[in-house]
C-alpha positions in Angstrom: 0.0 0.0 0.0 1.4 3.4 -1.0 2.0 5.6 2.1 2.7 9.3 2.2 4.0 11.4 5.2 2.6 14.9 5.8 4.5 17.7 7.4 3.8 16.5 10.9 5.2 13.1 10.2 1.8 11.3 10.2 1.3 8.6 7.6 -1.5 9.4 5.2 -3.3 6.7 3.2 -5.1 7.5 0.0 -8.9 7.0 -0.2 -8.4 4.3 -2.9 -6.0 2.3 -0.6 -8.5 2.6 2.3 -11.3 1.2 0.1 -9.1 -1.6 -1.2 -8.1 -2.5 2.4 -11.8 -2.5 3.5 -12.8 -4.8 0.6 -10.0 -7.3 1.5 -11.0 -7.5 5.2 -14.8 -7.4 4.9 -17.0 -10.5 4.8 -20.5 -11.1 3.8 -22.9 -10.1 6.6 -26.2 -11.4 5.2 -27.6 -14.5 6.7 -30.0 -17.2 5.6 -32.8 -18.9 7.6 -33.6 -22.5 6.6 -36.7 -24.2 7.7 -35.3 -27.3 9.4 -36.7 -30.8 9.3 -38.1 -31.4 12.8 -37.7 -35.2 12.6 -35.2 -36.6 12.6 -33.3 -33.8 14.2 -30.2 -32.6 12.4 -31.3 -33.9 8.9 -31.1 -30.4 7.3 -33.3 -27.9 5.5 -36.9 -29.0 4.7 -37.8 -29.5 1.1 -39.8 -26.6 -0.5 -42.5 -29.2 -1.7 -43.0 -32.9 -1.9 -40.5 -34.2 -4.4 -42.3 -37.5 -4.5 -45.4 -35.8 -6.0 -43.3 -34.6 -8.9 -41.9 -38.1 -9.4 -45.5 -39.5 -9.5 -46.5 -36.9 -12.1 -43.4 -37.8 -14.2 -44.4 -41.5 -14.2 -48.1 -41.1 -14.7 -48.7 -38.1 -17.0 -47.5 -38.4 -20.6 -47.0 -34.7 -21.3 -44.9 -34.3 -18.2 -42.6 -37.2 -19.1 -42.4 -36.1 -22.7 -41.5 -32.5 -21.9 -38.9 -33.4 -19.3 -37.2 -35.9 -21.7 -37.4 -33.3 -24.5 -35.5 -30.7 -22.4 -33.1 -33.4 -21.0 -32.1 -34.6 -24.5 -31.7 -31.1 -25.8 -29.3 -30.3 -23.0 -27.2 -33.4 -23.1 -27.1 -34.1 -26.9 -23.8 -35.7 -27.7 -21.0 -34.0 -25.8 -17.2 -34.6 -25.5 -14.6 -33.5 -23.0 -11.0 -32.6 -23.8 -8.0 -30.9 -22.4 -4.9 -29.1 -23.8 -2.8 -31.4 -21.7 -2.5 -34.8 -23.5 -2.3 -36.8 -20.2 -5.3 -34.9 -18.8 -7.2 -35.4 -22.0 -6.6 -39.2 -21.8 -7.7 -39.3 -18.2 -10.9 -37.4 -18.8 -11.9 -39.5 -21.8 -11.3 -42.7 -19.8 -13.3 -41.4 -16.9 -16.3 -40.5 -19.1 -16.2 -44.0 -20.8 -15.5 -46.1 -17.7 -18.1 -44.5 -15.5 -20.9 -44.5 -18.1 -20.9 -40.8 -17.4 -23.4 -39.9 -20.2 -26.1 -42.1 -18.7 -25.5 -40.8 -15.2 -25.6 -37.3 -16.4 -29.0 -37.8 -18.0 -30.4 -39.2 -14.8 -29.0 -36.4 -12.8 -30.4 -33.7 -15.1 -33.8 -35.4 -15.2 -33.9 -35.2 -11.4 -33.0 -31.6 -11.5 -35.7 -30.7 -14.1 -38.4 -32.8 -12.3 -37.7 -31.9 -8.7 -35.4 -28.9 -9.0 -32.5 -30.8 -7.5 -30.1 -33.4 -8.9 -27.7 -35.1 -6.5 -24.7 -37.0 -7.9 -22.5 -39.1 -5.6 -18.8 -38.8 -6.5 -16.2 -41.4 -5.7 -13.0 -40.1 -7.4 -10.8 -42.7 -5.6 -12.5 -45.6 -7.4 -13.6 -43.4 -10.3 -17.3 -43.9 -9.9 -20.4 -41.6 -10.0 -24.0 -42.3 -9.3 -27.2 -40.3 -9.6 -29.1 -40.3 -6.2 -32.9 -40.0 -5.9 -33.6 -36.5 -4.6 -36.7 -37.6 -2.6 -34.6 -38.4 0.5 -31.6 -36.1 0.1 -31.3 -33.1 2.4 -28.9 -30.0 2.5 -27.5 -28.9 5.8 -26.2 -25.3 5.9 -24.9 -22.8 8.4 -26.5 -19.4 8.9 -24.3 -17.9 6.2 -25.6 -20.3 3.6 -22.4 -22.5 3.4 -23.2 -26.2 2.8 -21.8 -28.2 5.7 -23.1 -31.6 4.8 -25.6 -33.6 2.6 -27.7 -36.2 4.4 -29.7 -39.1 3.0 -32.6 -40.3 4.9 -33.1 -44.1 4.6 -36.7 -44.2 6.0 -36.0 -47.6 7.5 -33.2 -49.4 9.3 -30.5 -50.4 6.9 -28.4 -53.1 8.6 -26.2 -53.6 5.6 -24.8 -50.1 6.1 -24.7 -50.3 9.9 -22.5 -47.7 11.4 -21.8 -47.8 15.2 -20.5 -44.2 15.2 -23.7 -42.9 13.7 -26.3 -42.4 16.5 -29.2 -42.2 14.0 -28.6 -45.3 11.8 -31.1 -44.0 9.2 -29.1 -40.9 8.2 -26.2 -41.4 5.8 -23.9 -38.3 5.7 -21.9 -36.9 2.8 -19.3 -34.2 2.8 -19.9 -31.4 0.2 -17.1 -32.8 -2.0 -18.9 -36.1 -2.3 -22.1 -34.7 -3.8 -22.6 -32.6 -7.0 -25.8 -30.7 -6.4 -27.6 -29.3 -9.4 -30.1 -26.7 -8.4 -32.4 -25.7 -11.3 -34.7 -22.7 -11.2 -33.2 -21.4 -8.0 -34.6 -18.8 -5.6 -32.0 -16.5 -3.9 -30.6 -17.9 -0.6 -32.7 -21.0 -0.8 -31.0 -24.4 -0.3 -32.9 -26.1 -3.1 -34.1 -25.4 -6.6 -37.7 -25.7 -7.6 -37.3 -27.2 -11.1 -39.9 -26.7 -13.9 -42.8 -29.0 -12.7 -43.7 -27.4 -9.4 -44.4 -23.9 -10.8 -46.7 -25.6 -13.4 -48.3 -28.0 -11.0 -51.7 -26.3 -10.9 -52.0 -25.9 -14.7 -51.0 -29.5 -15.2 -53.6 -30.7 -12.8 -56.2 -28.6 -14.6 -55.2 -30.1 -18.0 -55.4 -33.6 -16.7 -58.9 -32.9 -15.2 -60.2 -31.4 -18.5 -58.8 -34.3 -20.5 -60.6 -36.8 -18.1 -63.9 -34.8 -18.5 -63.5 -34.7 -22.3 -63.0 -38.5 -22.4 -66.0 -39.0 -20.2 -68.1 -36.8 -22.5 -66.9 -38.7 -25.6 -67.7 -42.0 -23.9 -71.2 -40.8 -22.9 -71.8 -39.5 -26.4 -70.6 -42.8 -27.9 -73.1 -44.7 -25.8 -75.9 -42.4 -27.0 -77.6 -41.7 -23.6 -81.3 -41.1 -23.9 -83.7 -38.7 -22.2 -87.2 -40.4 -22.0 -90.4 -38.5 -21.3 -93.5 -40.6 -20.3 -97.1 -39.6 -20.0 -99.4 -36.8 -21.0 -98.6 -33.1 -20.6 -101.5 -32.4 -18.3 -101.2 -35.5 -16.1 -98.7 -36.7 -13.4 -97.2 -40.0 -14.5 -97.3 -42.9 -12.0 -93.7 -43.4 -10.6 -94.1 -47.2 -10.9 -94.6 -46.8 -14.7 -91.4 -44.7 -14.9 -89.4 -47.3 -13.0 -90.7 -50.2 -15.1 -89.8 -48.4 -18.3 -86.3 -47.5 -16.8 -85.7 -51.2 -16.1 -86.7 -52.2 -19.6 -84.1 -49.8 -21.1 -81.2 -52.0 -19.9 -82.0 -54.5 -22.6 -81.7 -51.8 -25.3 -78.9 -52.4 -27.8 -78.1 -52.0 -31.5 -80.0 -55.2 -32.4 -83.2 -54.3 -30.5 -86.2 -52.5 -32.1 -88.2 -50.4 -29.8 -91.9 -49.5 -30.2 -93.7 -47.0 -27.9 -96.9 -45.1 -27.9 -97.2 -41.5 -28.7 -97.0 -40.5 -25.0 -93.4 -41.8 -24.7 -90.8 -39.3 -26.1 -87.2 -40.7 -26.5 -84.3 -38.5 -27.7 -80.5 -38.6 -27.5 -79.1 -36.1 -24.9 -77.4 -33.1 -26.6 -74.5 -31.7 -24.6 -74.4 -28.6 -26.7 -71.2 -26.5 -26.7 -69.8 -28.3 -23.6 -67.3 -30.3 -25.6 -66.1 -27.3 -27.6 -65.5 -25.4 -24.3 -63.5 -28.3 -22.8 -61.2 -28.5 -25.8 -60.7 -24.7 -25.8 -59.7 -25.1 -22.2 -57.3 -27.9 -23.0 -55.6 -25.8 -25.8 -55.3 -22.9 -23.3 -53.7 -25.2 -20.7 -51.2 -26.5 -23.3 -50.2 -22.9 -24.2 -49.7 -22.2 -20.5 -47.6 -25.3 -20.0 -45.5 -24.3 -23.1 -45.0 -20.8 -21.6 -44.3 -22.1 -18.0 -41.8 -24.7 -19.1 -40.4 -22.4 -21.8 -40.8 -25.1 -24.4 -41.6 -23.7 -27.9 -45.2 -24.5 -28.9 -44.0 -26.0 -32.2 -41.9 -28.6 -30.2 -45.1 -29.5 -28.3 -46.9 -30.3 -31.5 -49.0 -27.1 -31.7 -49.0 -26.5 -35.5 -51.2 -23.4 -35.4 -48.3 -21.1 -34.3 -47.4 -18.1 -36.5 -44.0 -18.5 -38.1 -42.6 -15.3 -36.6 -43.6 -16.4 -33.1 -42.3 -19.9 -33.6 -38.9 -18.4 -34.6 -38.7 -16.2 -31.5 -39.6 -19.2 -29.3 -36.9 -21.4 -30.8 -34.3 -18.6 -30.3 -35.4 -18.3 -26.6 -35.3 -22.1 -26.3 -31.7 -22.2 -27.5 -30.7 -19.5 -25.0 -32.4 -21.5 -22.2 -30.7 -24.7 -23.1 -27.3 -22.9 -23.3 -27.8 -21.3 -19.9 -28.6 -24.7 -18.3 -25.6 -26.2 -20.0 -23.3 -23.5 -18.6 -24.5 -24.2 -15.1 -24.1 -28.0 -15.5 -20.7 -27.5 -17.0 -19.5 -25.3 -14.1 -20.5 -28.0 -11.5 -19.0 -30.9 -13.4 -15.7 -29.2 -14.2 -15.1 -27.7 -10.7 -16.5 -30.6 -8.6 -15.5 -33.7 -10.7 -13.0 -33.1 -13.5 -10.6 -30.7 -11.8 -10.4 -32.7 -8.6 -10.0 -35.9 -10.7 -7.0 -34.4 -12.6 -5.5 -32.9 -9.4 -5.7 -36.3 -7.7 -3.7 -38.0 -10.4 -0.4 -36.5 -9.4 -1.3 -34.5 -6.3 -0.7 -35.5 -2.7 -3.8 -36.2 -0.6 -4.7 -36.0 3.0 -7.7 -37.4 5.0 -10.2 -34.9 6.3 -13.1 -36.4 8.3 -12.4 -39.8 6.7 -12.3 -38.5 3.1 -9.3 -37.8 1.0 -8.7 -34.3 -0.2 -6.0 -33.1 -2.6 -3.2 -30.9 -1.3 -1.3 -30.1 -4.6 -2.5 -29.1 -8.1 -1.7 -32.2 -10.0 -2.2 -32.1 -13.7 -2.7 -28.7 -15.3 -4.5 -27.7 -18.5 -7.8 -26.2 -19.6 -10.8 -28.4 -19.7 -13.0 -28.0 -22.7 -16.6 -29.2 -22.3 -18.0 -29.4 -25.8 -21.7 -29.6 -26.3 -23.6 -30.3 -29.6 -26.2 -27.6 -29.7 -29.0 -28.2 -32.2 -30.3 -25.2 -34.2 -27.8 -22.7 -35.4 -30.0 -20.2 -37.2 -29.3 -17.4 -34.8 -25.5 -17.9 -35.0 -25.6 -18.2 -38.8 -27.4 -14.9 -39.1 -24.8 -13.2 -36.8 -22.0 -14.7 -38.9 -23.6 -13.5 -42.1 -23.7 -9.9 -40.7 -20.1 -10.1 -39.6 -19.0 -11.4 -43.0 -20.4 -8.4 -44.7 -18.2 -6.2 -42.5 -15.1 -8.4 -43.2 -15.7 -8.4 -46.9 -16.3 -4.6 -47.2 -13.2 -3.2 -48.9 -13.9 0.3 -47.4 -14.3 -0.9 -43.8 -11.8 0.3 -41.2 -9.1 -2.4 -40.7 -9.5 -2.4 -37.0 -13.2 -3.0 -37.2 -12.7 -5.8 -39.8 -10.3 -7.6 -37.5 -12.7 -7.2 -34.6 -15.4 -8.8 -36.8 -13.1 -11.7 -37.5 -12.6 -12.3 -33.7 -16.3 -12.0 -33.2 -17.0 -14.7 -35.9 -14.5 -17.0 -34.1 -16.4 -16.4 -30.8 -19.9 -16.9 -32.3 -18.8 -20.1 -33.9 -17.0 -21.2 -30.7 -13.7 -21.6 -32.5 -11.6 -21.5 -29.3 -7.9 -20.5 -29.7 -8.3 -18.3 -32.7 -7.6 -15.2 -30.6 -4.0 -16.4 -30.7 -4.1 -16.8 -34.5 -6.1 -13.8 -35.7 -4.5 -10.3 -35.8 -5.8 -8.1 -33.0 -7.8 -4.8 -33.9 -5.3 -2.7 -31.9 -2.5 -3.9 -34.2 -4.3 -2.7 -37.3 -2.8 0.8 -37.4 0.8 -0.4 -37.1 0.2 -3.1 -39.7 -1.4 -0.6 -42.1 1.5 1.8 -41.6 4.0 -1.0 -42.4 2.0 -2.0 -45.5 2.0 1.7 -46.7 5.7 1.9 -46.4 6.2 -1.4 -48.2 3.9 -0.2 -51.0 5.8 3.1 -51.3 9.0 1.1 -51.7 7.5 -1.1 -54.4 6.3 1.9 -56.3 9.8 3.4 -56.7 10.7 3.5 -60.4 14.1 2.1 -60.0 12.8 -1.0 -58.3 9.6 -1.6 -60.2 11.1 -3.6 -63.0 13.1 -5.9 -60.7 10.0 -6.5 -58.5 7.9 -7.5 -61.5 10.6 -9.7 -62.9 11.0 -11.5 -59.6 7.3 -12.1 -59.3 7.1 -13.5 -62.8 10.1 -15.7 -62.1 8.4 -17.2 -59.0 5.2 -18.1 -60.8 5.1 -21.9 -61.5 4.2 -23.0 -65.0 2.6 -26.4 -64.7 2.0 -28.5 -67.7 -0.7 -31.0 -68.3 0.9 -34.4 -68.8 0.8 -35.4 -72.4 -0.3 -32.0 -73.7 1.0 -28.5 -74.2 -0.6 -25.6 -72.4 -3.1 -23.6 -74.5 -2.4 -20.0 -75.4 -5.1 -19.0 -73.0 -3.6 -21.0 -70.2 -0.2 -19.2 -70.7 -1.9 -15.9 -69.8 -3.2 -17.2 -66.5 -1.3 -16.5 -63.3 -1.2 -18.8 -60.3 -1.9 -16.7 -57.2 -0.6 -19.2 -54.6 3.0 -19.7 -53.6 4.9 -22.6 -55.3 4.5 -26.0 -53.6 7.4 -27.2 -51.5 8.4 -30.4 -53.2 10.1 -31.7 -50.0 6.7 -31.8 -48.3 4.9 -33.4 -51.2 7.2 -36.0 -52.8 8.6 -39.3 -51.7 7.1 -39.2 -48.2 7.0 -42.4 -46.2 3.9 -43.2 -44.3 5.6 -42.4 -41.0 6.9 -39.1 -42.3 3.4 -38.1 -43.5 1.9 -39.1 -40.2 4.3 -36.8 -38.2 3.4 -33.8 -40.4 0.9 -31.2 -39.1 -2.3 -30.6 -41.0 -0.9 -27.3 -42.3 2.1 -29.2 -43.7 0.3 -32.3 -45.0 -2.4 -30.4 -47.0 0.2 -27.7 -47.9 -1.7 -24.7 -46.5 0.4 -21.9 -47.9 -0.2 -18.1 -47.6 -2.1 -16.5 -50.5 -1.2 -13.1 -51.7 -3.4 -10.6 -49.9 -4.8 -13.3 -47.5 -3.5 -15.1 -44.5 -3.8 -18.5 -42.7 -6.4 -17.2 -40.3 -8.8 -16.4 -43.2 -8.2 -19.9 -44.6 -8.7 -21.5 -41.2 -12.0 -19.8 -40.6 -13.3 -21.0 -44.0 -12.3 -24.5 -43.2 -14.0 -24.5 -39.8 -17.1 -23.0 -41.3 -17.3 -25.7 -43.9 -16.6 -28.4 -41.2 -19.4 -27.1 -39.0 -22.1 -27.9 -41.7 -20.4 -30.7 -43.6 -22.6 -33.9 -44.0 -19.7 -36.4 -44.4 -21.7 -38.1 -47.1 -19.0 -40.7 -47.9 -18.9 -41.8 -44.2 -22.5 -41.3 -43.0 -24.7 -44.4 -42.6 -28.3 -43.9 -43.9 -29.7 -47.3 -42.7 -28.8 -50.4 -40.6 -27.2 -52.1 -43.6 -24.8 -49.1 -44.0 -23.8 -49.4 -40.3 -23.2 -53.1 -40.7 -20.9 -52.4 -43.7 -18.8 -50.0 -41.6 -20.3 -46.6 -42.2 -20.9 -44.3 -39.2 -24.2 -43.4 -37.5 -24.9 -39.7 -37.0 -23.6 -39.5 -33.4 -20.2 -40.9 -34.4 -20.1 -38.4 -37.3 -20.5 -35.7 -34.7 -17.6 -37.1 -32.7 -15.4 -37.1 -35.9 -16.4 -33.5 -36.5 -15.2 -32.5 -33.1 -11.9 -34.4 -33.5 -11.2 -32.7 -36.9 -12.2 -29.3 -35.6 -9.7 -29.5 -32.8 -7.1 -30.8 -35.2 -7.4 -27.9 -37.5 -7.6 -25.3 -34.8 -4.5 -26.6 -33.0 -2.7 -27.7 -36.1 -2.2 -31.2 -34.9 -0.3 -33.9 -36.7 -2.0 -36.6 -38.8 -0.8 -39.1 -36.2 -2.5 -37.2 -33.4 -5.8 -37.0 -35.3 -5.5 -40.7 -36.2 -5.1 -41.5 -32.5 -8.1 -39.4 -31.4 -10.3 -41.0 -34.1 -9.2 -44.4 -33.0 -9.9 -43.7 -29.3 -13.2 -41.8 -29.9 -15.0 -43.7 -32.6 -15.5 -47.5 -32.6 -14.6 -48.2 -36.3 -15.5 -51.5 -37.9 -14.2 -53.2 -41.1 -15.4 -51.4 -44.2 -17.2 -54.0 -46.3 -19.3 -54.3 -49.5 -21.4 -57.0 -51.0 -19.9 -58.7 -54.1 -22.4 -61.3 -55.4 -23.1 -63.7 -52.5 -20.0 -62.8 -50.6 -19.0 -59.9 -48.3 -15.6 -58.4 -49.3 -13.5 -56.3 -46.8 -12.4 -53.1 -48.5 -10.6 -51.6 -45.4 -9.6 -53.1 -42.1 -10.8 -51.4 -39.0 -7.3 -50.8 -37.7 -6.3 -49.0 -40.8 -9.3 -46.8 -41.1 -8.4 -44.0 -38.5 -5.3 -43.2 -40.6 -7.3 -43.3 -43.9 -10.1 -41.0 -42.5 -7.5 -38.6 -40.9 -5.7 -38.1 -44.2 -8.6 -38.1 -46.6 -10.9 -35.8 -44.6 -8.2 -33.2 -43.8 -7.4 -33.0 -47.5 -11.0 -32.7 -48.5 -12.0 -30.1 -45.9 -8.8 -28.1 -46.6 -9.6 -27.9 -50.3 -13.3 -27.1 -49.6 -12.2 -24.2 -47.4 -9.8 -23.0 -50.1 -12.5 -23.1 -52.7 -14.8 -21.0 -50.4 -12.0 -18.5 -49.9 -11.5 -18.2 -53.6 -15.2 -17.7 -54.2 -15.3 -15.0 -51.7 -12.5 -13.2 -53.4 -13.8 -13.6 -56.9 -11.2 -16.1 -58.1 -12.9 -18.0 -61.0 -10.5 -20.9 -61.7 -8.2 -23.3 -60.0 -5.4 -25.6 -61.0 -5.2 -29.2 -59.9 -1.8 -30.0 -58.3 -0.9 -33.6 -57.5 2.0 -34.9 -55.3 4.1 -36.5 -58.0 6.1 -39.6 -56.9 6.1 -43.3 -57.3 2.9 -43.5 -55.2 0.9 -41.0 -57.3 -2.4 -42.5 -58.5 -3.2 -42.6 -62.2 -6.2 -40.3 -61.8 -4.3 -37.6 -59.9 -1.4 -37.8 -62.4 -3.9 -37.4 -65.2 -5.4 -34.3 -63.6 -2.1 -32.7 -62.5 -1.8 -29.2 -64.0 -5.3 -29.0 -65.5 -7.3 -25.9 -64.9 -11.0 -26.0 -64.0 -13.7 -23.4 -63.3 -14.2 -23.0 -59.6 -17.9 -23.3 -59.8 -17.5 -26.8 -61.4 -15.1 -28.1 -58.7 -16.4 -31.3 -57.1 -14.4 -33.6 -54.8 -13.9 -37.0 -56.4 -14.6 -35.6 -59.9 -12.1 -32.9 -60.6 -11.1 -31.7 -57.1 -9.2 -33.5 -54.3 -9.6 -35.9 -52.7 -10.0 -38.1 -55.7 -9.6 -41.3 -53.6 -8.7 -42.5 -50.1 -5.4 -41.1 -48.8 -5.3 -38.5 -51.7 -2.5 -35.9 -51.3 -3.4 -33.5 -54.0 -4.4 -29.9 -53.6 -5.7 -26.9 -55.7 -4.2 -23.5 -56.4 -6.1 -20.5 -57.6 -5.5 -18.9 -61.0 -6.5 -15.6 -62.5 -6.5 -14.4 -66.2 
């Protein structure tokens, strides 16, 4: 703290330093008051409502079960966990696989949505997790709101877990580190969440009641109940006559003909508009449930929703799902994954019978990657930002800021280290200006032009001479480094990074970050048609179901972003995706076209080349490049098709992988380079 002496020698402290000192020493003064469970004493805070009632509704009411499952599946989707540290990454993936973490996560979230509280028991020593029913779990806190303990109430003597040190044998205690508590729809200072069912309980009960009434009404109408009038208008009918006629009606059915005199009037009861009123009430209740649970009406099967409203609802739905995911991610990362990694190399000590970590253990960022359905909102945002990026009159600092925003919206982590920062724009533009002035000097102009012309490669189509028109075309990409493309062994190729393997070179006027963004944008929406299974037969023949395709997408995305080697990508594919032999039917026999153990390498090589060239094509289109030249890696392993295409020039709009654009086959090493006339 900075100190100053005045003329009398008294030390004076600035107001800012005083405030800083106060903030350091102050503690929260507010308190909480939990309503305690009276029996058994010491169990903890009472539940805000009967959790068991919500569980019964989940089991018995279809719309409740359907909506809870709808939200649960939207949250979980197909996620993956990774870390920048390779050892940590391996530990996390093994933990998720060995603990069946995805299934436990679904149970835990379902409890949180239904009852407002999901409780997950954590046993990091034995690497086990288990979802615990919230009905008999209680939170014990001090008056400051700090959780001291979680307690489970057995409800009966459990002699299998007999503990002589526990005076009340029905209470099982857990330290806060042993329970991951998910509180959904929280109220400030409350020990429990209230979930999404309890606030909608009244409207759900009303809906169920109206549906029961409507079913009764339909049943009554189907049985055609009669109203019978007996006797003359001006006379009182004998009750015995009425009872006799009533008794005879029980024999009435479709095969019975009835004959009465003119003094008996029989007609079917008309319920009037009652049924219509009931169904209007049911529609109203469904709308209220949709609003209360924040589920878009279109997802609840209500087709009469205006398009504009449906769109707004879906956008709000995406934000809701993302906010729940963020909350879940925070709990899992901080209470499970970080302690798990710390325990691997950290020292532990016993506190109240449980082991706690003393040192940090493995370090590294933990990436919890979700597969969020519905990207319309993000795509619109990216489209707006791309207009800024492509505008030639836009300020350079703003253009670079838009590039960073695109990376953030598309969740392309790590690009902030690759993309040039907006604050560097002025210095870069000044450097470019000086360089341009130097190039425009008359005495150097001829030498600069000659040097550029000398560096332009002049490929020839095998077996034919270039046309006159082709001679006027200039290749706008740097020459290919033959050392990286020719006579590579499989091991050498595997140790190359993606940038080296697909020969990602800088274009004049562009940079690697522009290229990388285009590749990642293509990867985000790519359908992987050559790998995606469309039916059970395709799966049996080794193609991949949709969930495995999404895992491949994540592996490749991380590979491109972090410029991993082909071998690293191959390893991650092998560990993440259970590949089978690739087969095809030849007559009455099944022929193996690729062994399962060789497919990770084949997929890593082929898909990186394909996506890299797709990204390059997109970059050319954006910058009005109309043509490209096919460039093969010429050596003794070059395929006939690639050799025949080497050097040929095609229109960019006609470029198709497998036809006239790489990859032409599995393990293809070819690339394309742009040309201008």
